[in-house]
N, C-alpha and C positions, 0 to 999 in steps of 0.2 A: 504492501500500501505507501502510497508517495503521502512522503512526511506532512503535508497540506490537510490529507483528508481525514486524522484524528480529529485535528480540530474544527472541521467542518461538521463531524459526524456529532461533536459535542453542540455545537449551535443546533444543527438537527432536537438533538434530543432533549434540549433546553425549550422547544415549545412545547411539548406535552403529549401523551398518543390521542387523546382527546384532539387537541389541533390537528394534528397529523391525519388523522382518521378523516376528521372531516376533510379536510382538502382534497384527500385521493381520492374520495365519494364525488367530488365535486368533477373530478377529471376523470373519471372513468369513463371509456366509450366503449362497448363490446360486451361479451358478453363470453364465460368461459373460463376464466382468472381466476387462480386460486387468492387467496386475503395473504400467504406468505411472498407469493409471486407481485400482486401488486404493491404490497411496502416495500419490498427488493426493488421494485422498479421504480416507487416515489424518493428511497433515498436514495438511489443512486443519481437521476433526475437532479436531485437538489444539492446531493454533495458538488456533482460533476460543472452546475449552471454558477455555484457559489468560484469553485474554482476558475470557471471563465470567468467570473467577474473580473475575479482581481488578475487573470492571467493577462484579461484586456488593458485593464488599468499601467499592469507593466509592458506592455506592449509600447502603451501611448506617449509612457513617459519616455521610452526609448528612443520611439521617435522623435522627438523633441532632443536629444543629444544624443544622433545613431556615430556620432566619432567616437564619443566616448564609450558607448555602446559595444563596438566591432573591436575597439581594443583590450578593452578588459576581456572580450569574448576570447582575443587571440592568445594573448597572454594565461590564461586560466590552461588554456589547453595542452602550451608548450610547458607551463610549467607541470602536470599532473605528468607529461610521457617523457620530464627531460633527462629520469636515469632508464630510458631505452636504448638498445644497440643505437636508432637512429637519431634518437633523439642527445644523444652524445656526440654522435657524426657529424651534426649542425651546430653543438654548443648552446641547445635551448637552455638552460640554467642559465646564461647571460645575458637571455634577449630580453630587455626591458623595454623597447618600443615598435614599433609598427614597421618604423624606417629599416631597422638593426634587420630584422626577420627577413625582410623584402630583398636586404641587400644581402644577404647572405645564403639563402633559400633560393632556387631554381623555381621557374616553373614546370611543372609536369604534367605528364601523363601516363596512362598505364601500365604502359612496360619499366617505366621507373619502380613500381609495387611487386611486379608481379612475382621476382624470384624470393623477393620479402615475405611477401602474403603466400607464399610457399612453402616458406619455412617455419609460419603460423602456422598454415593446415598441420606441417608434420611433428607438432607439439613443442618444438621451442617456444621458452617464457620470454618476454619484455622484447620483443624484437622492436616494434614499429608501437605497439601501445600498452601502458602499465597492467593494464588486466588483459582477462583473457576476452574473447570477443563470445558472443552468446551464439550467433551463427555466422557462417561463410556464405554470405549472402550474393545472390547469384542476379547480377545485370539481367531487363529484360532484353538485349542484344536487337534493340532496335537499328543501329548503323553502325554495328559490328560485330563481333561474335561476342559470346556471354561471358563476362568478366567476373573473377570471384573479387569480392569486397570484402571488408570487415565490419561485421555490426557491434554494436556496444549495448550496454544497457543505458549510456548516456543517449545514444540514439533513439532509442525508443523512447526515453522518457521527454526529450525534447519533442518529437513528433506529440508523443500524448499531452501534455503542458501547454506547448508553444502554438503547438496545430490543432489539435482534437479540440480541447476545450477555447479557445477562441473561438474556433467557427461553431463552436456550439452556442456557445455567446450572442453569435451574430446571427446564427437561426434562430434563435430565443424570441430575439428583437426585431427580427424582419420576419418571420412565419409566427406568430404567435402559437400558434396548433400544435405544431412541433413539441409546445411544453404539455401537452395530456399525457395519459398514460396510453396511450396507444403503442400495440409491438410495431416492429420493423419487418421488414422482409431483406435479409440481409444475402446477396449472394454471393457468396465466398466456396472456393474448391479447396478442400486439404489438400496441399501440397504434397507431390513424395522428394521426404528429406530422404538423404542419405548421409553418412559420416565421414572428415576426411580418416586419416590412419590414427588422428589424434585422438579419435571421438568426436570432433566437434561438427554441428548439425550442417548441412550443407543445404543451400535451398534459397527461396523469396525470403526477404527480410521480414515477411511477418508469416506465423505459421497458423495462427489463431484469428477468427472471423472478428476477434473484439480485442482490447487490453488485458481484457482479462477472461479466461473461463466461465468464471462467476458470475459474465454479464450476458452467458447466455441468453437466462430467462425473457431479456427485453426482444429476443428474434420469435418470427411466426415459425422457421423450423426447429424441432426438438435436436436438442444436444447430438444423441446418436447419428442423426445425419450430417451432421456436420464432418463425419470420420470418413464417409462414402468414398472411396479413391476416384472411381469412376467421375468425370467432368458428368457426362451425358446422362447418369443417374442420378449423380446430386444434383445436377437443376432441376430435372423431373421433380425430385424431393421436395425444393425448397419453393418451385411452382404448389403441387399440390397443396402442402402447408396454406400457403398465402392464398388458395382460391379457397381454402375452406374458412375464413377469417374476414368477413365481410369490413372489419372494425383496423384493418390496417392503417398506420399512420404515415409511412416512409417505406422509399421503396430504395435500397441501399446497395451499394457496389464501389470498387477502387474507380472502376471506368465506366465509362458513358456504352462503350462499346460492347463490354460484360450485359450489362444491361439490355443492348440491344438485339443480341444473341439470345435469353432469355426471353424477349416476345415473338422475333421471331420462330422458336421452338414451340413457343405457346399458341401461337397462330398453327405449328403444322400437328400438334398434338393435342389440342383441345379438347376434341373427342373423348379419346382415351383421357384423360384429366379429370371430367367432369364423372366419367364412367367411374370412377377410384372414388369420387366423393357421394355419389349417389350409395355405393354398396358399402362402402368405408374399408376398401381391401387394397394391396397394391398393385399396380398391374404384373401379370406375371411375366415381361418384357424387361423389368429389370434385375439386371446382374448382381444379388444383393447375400451376404452370409442368410441363411435359417436364423441365426440367432436375431440376427438385426435384423431382421424382416418380422420375425415376431416380437418384438422390441416394439419395433414401426407400427404395425399392426394395431399394438393394443391403446393404441395412442387415437387411432380413428373408429369414428363411428359413422354408421349410415348416413345419411343426411340429403333425402330427397328434395326435400325444398331449397336448399342451399343449390343443387346439381340443378335444377328447373330454372332458378335466378340466373346464373351461370351460363347455361345452353342457351337463355332468349337475350342473354349480353353476346356471344358469340355469333350467334346469326344477323345480328345488328349488323355487322364488321366489326374491323379492327382498328378505325380511327379514333381517337378517343377512349380506346378499352378502357385503359388503368382508371380513368374516374368514374366508369361505370362499373368496374368490376368491386372497386374500393369507395364508395361516396362519400368517407373520409379522409380519402387521400390528403397531406398536406405539403407533401415535396416530395422531389425526387433528387437523391443524393448522388453523384457522382462528376467526377472529372470529364468535363468533356472539352479541354484545349489541347491544342497541337492534334497529334493524329487522330485523337477520338473525337473532333470537331465537329466530322459527319455524322456520328453518331447521335451525340448529342442532338444536333439541326433537325434528323430521324426523328429520336424520339418527341423531341418538341410536336415537329408537322402532325404525327403522326400518330402513335401508339398515346404519349403521355399528353396529348394535346390538351391545355386547361387546367394544364398544373405544372407547379414551377420547379421548376429542375436549378440546385445552386452547386456549382461546382465549388470546394473547399479549397482544396491545397493543390501546392507548385510544389514538388516531392519527388525526389527521384531514390535509388537505392542507396544513393549518397546522403541523404537523410532530407531533412525536412527544410526548405527554401524560402519559401510563403505563402501568405493565406487571403484570402477573399473577403475585402470584407465589405465589398458592393456585389450583393446576389447577383442584382439582375443587372448587369450592366455590362455589355456586348458591342464589343470583345471583350472574354474574360479577362481580368485584370487583377495581379495580384500585388500585397502590399510584401516587401523584403523583411525576413524577421531578422533583425539584426543579432539574435544573442543565436540562433539557429547553425549559421556560418558563416565565418569571417569571408567576403568580398571582394574580389576583385573584379575588373571590367576589361575585357582585348577589345578596343573599337571594331567594328565587323569589317573597315575597309584594311585592318590589320590583322587579318586570320592567319596568311601566308606569310608575315615577316617572320624572318632568324631572329632578331632580338626585338620582341612586342613591348612595348611601352604599357602598363596598366594603370588603369584609373583606379583611385580608390573611391570607396559609396558615396562620399561628397563632392565629388570630382566630375561624376555623371552630368549628361543635357537630358533635356525632354527631345523627345523627336530622333534621337541618334541609338542604334542596335550596337549590342556587344556579346562577346562570348564571355558567359561566368566561368569565372576562374573561383575555387572554394578551398576553403581549410575548412575542414567539418572535423566532428566529433571522434569519429575511426580511421584515424590514422593516414589521410589524405592533405596534401601541406602545397596548398598555390596550384592546384589538382583544374586540369580543363577539363569541364564540365561535358562541348560538346551542344551546349545547347545555348543559342542564339534567339535574345529576348531584347524588346525594343523598351526605353522608359518611356512612359507616357505620362507621368506626373510625378508630384511629390505629396508625400502626407506627413505636416509636418517636413522633418529634413530626408523621409525618408523615400528612396526611388519607389515607388509604383509603376509593375513591369506587367509586359503582353508578352509570353513564348510566341515564335517566330518559328523556327525550325531547328534539328539536330542537323550539326556539320556535316554528319556523313549521308542524311539523306537529301541529297544535292543533285540535282539532273545536272550534268556539266562535262559535256562531248567533247569543246572547242575553248573551253574556259568561259561558257553566258554565265553557269551558276546559276542556276533555275532553281529557286528553294519550292521547299513544298506549298507555303503559303498563296506563292505567287502562281503554282499550277491549279491548286485549288480554285482560287479565286478564278482564271481562265476556266477550268473545266467546268464551275457552275454557269458561267457566261452561256457556254457551248450550250449548255441543258436548257437554258431557256427557250434556245431556238430549233429543241427536239421535240416536237411535241408528243407530250402523253408521257414521255422518259420521265423516272424517279431514279436517282443514285441509291442503289445499293451499297458499293465498296468501288473502288480502283486501286490501283497500283501503277509503278513507269518501271520501263528496266531501259537501259542504254544500250544499243541493238551491238553493241561489244561485246555483251558476253551471254548473246545468242549464237554469233558464226554464222555459218552460211545457213541455217536453218529457216532465218528469214528471207533470206535472197536479196540482192542488191549488193551496190558497193558502199553507198553514202551511208555514214552514219544518223542516226535518224534517234530518235524517241517512239520506243514500242508502249504502248497504251492499254491495258487491260480496265474494262470497265464492266460492272455486271449494272443491272439497268432493270426496275418493272415497267410494267406498260407501253415496252417499247422491244419486238422480236426482229428488228433487224436494223442496220445502219447503210441508211445510202452513203455514196459518194463526196455525196455533198457535205451530209450532216458530220462525214469523218474531217473533213475540211475544217467546219465551223471550230471545230476543238484548237487547230494550228494556228488558224488567224485569229483567234481570242489568246491564246500565248503571245504570238505575235504582241497583239494590243498590248497585254501585260508587260511583255519582255522587252525592251527596244533593243537588248544585246544578242536574243535569242533571233528577233526578227533580223537585224544587220545580218547574222550569219546565215538565215534563211534566203536571204536577198542574195548575197554571194553564192551560195550553191555550196557552202562548205557544212552545213547540216542538213541533210534533206526530208522530205516533207512529213510527217510525222504519221505514224501506224495507229490503227486505234483497230481493237480486236474487243467485240459484241461474247461474254465467255457464258457457259449457261446459268442457270438458275441453281444455288449451293455452292459453285468453284470457290467460293473466298471462305468460306466456313469449311469446306477440304481443306482451303491451303493453311488455313489459321491452326488448323488441327496438325499438319504436316511440318509446320514452324515451329509448334510446339512441341513435337514428337523431338524434334530435331537438335534444336536447341536446349532443352531441360529447362524451358521457363515455364511456371505456374501458370494457367489461367489466369490467375487473380492479378498477375501483372504484366500479362503481354499487349503488345502493343504492336499493330499491324505497318508494316515498311510499307512506306509509300513510294522506294526506290528499291526494288529488289537488286541485291546482291548477289545473290546464289543462281547461277544456272538452270539448277536443277526446279528450282520454283518458277523461273520464265518459260521451264518448255512444259511443267504442269500446268500454266494456265494458257500456256497454246495448244495445249489437247484437249481445251475446254471451251474454245470458242467455237462459236454457234453462227457468227456473222463479223 
């Protein structure tokens, strides 16, 4: 339990049981909750709200003197790890200011740490960190091969205190309905963990769906179902137990892509799910251990009334289905920026039409980066957290420079884009994160940023450097000119990775799109996308005019192709479904050839 929780619980107990129970009764929505579940839910909500207000106040204070907060954060980390092999190499014990650290320590990338992390995995102590890591965390591999990083108790504590608590305070203020005692449906999949030779778990940064297993009663999915190893079967169970409860208050996942795939599965399997609700049994198609099936089926009972309601809702179609299935739904909670932007837009425009969607964090395997204090702003923007990471900024124009000049947090300017360079709580120092962000404003002295793109997810045949944000804008413009077309998913490949299989000598972009409402693309429609990209990127246009880059080739792929691609990528990389991000620029020849094989037009 974090040290602030006992004080909070003391405040609650002083209120008296009668007052607490009266407050609980005023907030209850829905049936089937035990008294102990309601009381636990109420106490957890009150404690986290109390923590959230404290953390929000601290964040506000830090943004008013961001230079001090950054300096204190950096020096605290250097002192903590000064007695490690790495700390002695760079003489952390003698560093007393930011400038000395920057003069002494180089800008780094993953190769700088690879061998050192390997020594930690083998069991060597005090190599980079003074403490033993909790997890050897695997990155999602969006723009390069998945990398192994260290994750510590400090990483998790920062994410909870500076991220979760602050965003819950934002939710309480901006979405008052979330203060009720409604349960959440959390789409989370039990990651497959292995161990290093020293017995340290290897896997994603988070291995439980909440900060504590004691919080599982807040969710519609029963605790045993979170241990189901198959994503397909676990997703079915999440959907089944959510459908049984008409009073669900929040739908939550790490990323909006996870929710989009959940609704796609719901649309595909709703009849099977409704049958299970009606008879109170689990579908025989689920591959479950007999004992687990027995335990889960004991939690079910026939509910023909709810089944009839569900069947009627589904037969009306799937636009706005979330609000019809769960009329008390307050919020959809999932990150929908970066590569998840298109899934967030599809949720808002279709499945979750009429329901607020909040993208709470900007975070990575390396740790918490920023929080969203403006839930309804678009594009999504995040306030950098001054005590989560020590941040430096590499101007976008200098990404390829041999000796780049980095800026501090107080030196960035509105309207400019930078690569984040971070020093975190898990042994990365002046580390190039690969994320390009644009500074769009300041909150007091602290930058507000919009995520732009990953450095490795850029189309670059001739030095034109077309980013994900530029390409997506062009694709949206083209879609307007493809009557009836709705985007499901897309990605691109540079022709160089495909070789002779696509024919022609001229280097070009190979674009794969999955659409609804359009079975064929005419040559004129294909050209529209190339034209829109020329309008969006003057450099791309210049190469097209000179003939240095050939015409874009647009392939319409079969329904479900990207779902299958997603599974292939997860299986290949070992990434958890909870942290997977679709690659917008394919770097593996096998992935591009897979989509070529799914082409229908």
